[in-house]
C-alpha positions in Angstrom: 17.1 -21.3 -18.1 14.8 -18.6 -16.8 11.6 -17.5 -18.5 12.4 -13.9 -19.0 16.2 -13.8 -19.0 18.7 -15.8 -21.0 22.2 -16.3 -19.6 24.7 -15.8 -22.5 27.5 -17.4 -20.4 29.8 -14.5 -21.1 28.9 -12.2 -18.1 25.8 -10.9 -19.8 22.0 -11.6 -19.7 19.4 -11.0 -22.4 16.0 -9.7 -21.3 13.5 -11.3 -23.7 10.8 -8.9 -22.5 12.6 -5.6 -23.2 15.3 -6.7 -25.7 18.0 -5.2 -23.5 21.3 -7.0 -22.6 22.4 -6.5 -19.0 25.7 -7.1 -17.2 25.2 -10.1 -15.0 27.5 -8.8 -12.2 27.9 -5.2 -11.1 30.5 -2.8 -9.8 29.8 -3.4 -6.0 30.7 -7.1 -6.3 34.1 -6.1 -7.9 34.9 -3.1 -5.7 33.2 -3.9 -2.4 32.1 -0.3 -2.3 29.6 2.2 -3.7 31.1 4.5 -6.2 30.3 8.0 -7.3 28.6 8.8 -10.7 31.9 9.9 -12.3 33.5 6.6 -11.4 30.4 4.8 -12.6 31.0 6.2 -16.0 34.7 5.2 -15.8 33.5 1.7 -14.9 31.3 1.7 -18.0 34.4 2.8 -20.1 36.4 -0.1 -18.6 33.7 -2.6 -19.6 33.7 -1.1 -23.2 37.5 -1.4 -23.4 37.3 -5.0 -22.2 34.4 -5.6 -24.6 32.2 -7.4 -22.1 30.2 -10.1 -23.9 32.0 -9.0 -27.2 30.4 -5.5 -27.2 31.7 -2.0 -26.7 28.5 -0.1 -26.4 27.7 -0.5 -22.7 26.1 2.4 -20.8 24.4 3.4 -17.7 20.7 2.5 -17.8 17.8 5.0 -18.0 15.3 5.3 -15.1 12.8 3.1 -16.9 15.4 0.5 -17.9 16.6 -0.1 -14.4 13.1 0.0 -13.0 12.1 -2.8 -15.5 14.3 -5.2 -13.4 12.5 -4.5 -10.2 10.3 -7.4 -9.0 7.6 -7.0 -6.3 9.3 -9.7 -4.2 11.3 -12.8 -4.4 12.0 -14.4 -1.0 15.4 -16.0 -0.5 17.2 -17.5 2.5 20.7 -16.8 3.6 22.4 -17.8 6.9 19.0 -19.0 8.3 17.2 -15.7 7.6 14.6 -15.0 4.9 15.1 -11.8 2.9 13.1 -10.2 0.1 15.1 -9.7 -3.1 13.6 -7.3 -5.6 15.5 -8.5 -8.7 15.5 -11.8 -10.5 17.9 -14.2 -8.9 19.6 -14.9 -12.2 21.4 -11.6 -11.6 24.4 -11.6 -9.3 23.3 -9.6 -6.3 25.0 -8.9 -3.0 25.2 -5.8 -0.9 24.8 -2.5 -2.6 21.2 -2.2 -3.7 21.3 1.3 -5.2 22.3 1.7 -8.9 23.2 4.8 -10.9 21.3 5.8 -14.0 22.5 8.0 -16.8 20.0 10.6 -15.9 21.4 13.9 -14.5 20.0 17.2 -13.4 22.5 20.0 -12.7 25.1 18.3 -10.4 22.9 15.4 -9.4 22.3 11.9 -10.9 19.4 9.6 -10.4 19.8 6.4 -8.4 17.4 3.5 -8.2 17.2 1.5 -5.0 16.3 -2.2 -5.3 15.6 -2.6 -1.6 12.5 -0.4 -1.6 12.0 0.5 -5.3 12.8 4.2 -4.5 14.5 6.7 -6.8 16.6 9.6 -5.5 18.7 12.4 -6.8 22.2 12.1 -5.4 25.2 14.5 -5.8 27.2 13.1 -8.7 30.3 13.1 -6.5 28.7 11.1 -3.6 29.5 7.5 -3.0 25.9 6.5 -3.2 25.4 3.7 -5.7 26.8 1.0 -7.8 26.6 0.2 -11.6 24.9 -2.5 -13.6 25.6 -1.8 -17.3 23.1 -2.2 -20.1 23.2 -2.1 -23.9 20.5 -2.0 -26.6 17.4 -0.1 -27.2 14.3 -0.1 -25.0 10.7 0.6 -25.8 8.7 1.0 -22.5 5.5 -0.1 -24.3 6.9 -3.6 -24.3 6.4 -3.7 -20.5 2.7 -3.1 -20.8 0.7 -6.3 -20.8 -1.8 -6.7 -23.7 -4.8 -6.5 -21.5 -3.7 -3.0 -20.3 -3.4 -1.7 -23.8 -6.2 0.4 -25.2 -8.0 -1.1 -28.2 -7.0 0.3 -31.6 -9.1 3.2 -32.7 -11.8 2.3 -35.3 -11.0 3.4 -38.8 
């Protein structure tokens, strides 16, 4: 058991901080390749047809939702080398650190890169990212710690 994430033991993880449910795995692990934004949406459709975790309302995350998974650093060792992982190790993670979001502009879609925490607009048809599906609603104010919040205005 992890403090923030709960493993549902059905290929999904609940985020107790944001209330979102995330796919534990992701498309790169299954395909071995990055996919374009169009195929990312087809992948989401496949998860919905299969009812991953018993649900058919999976979607691409928003920019803020995918950013909510980014961690400053989590060192891990593999094959005798130490690497920095920028996502909680409860998530399945391999190669393919860029993930599509559902946000588009003209013929581009926004991708978030977990290796550096960068966001970039990529052509929707480019093989630039992978997919980690999400479901549920998200209120970004949940990510703000109580000591950062402004005091309530006096009545």
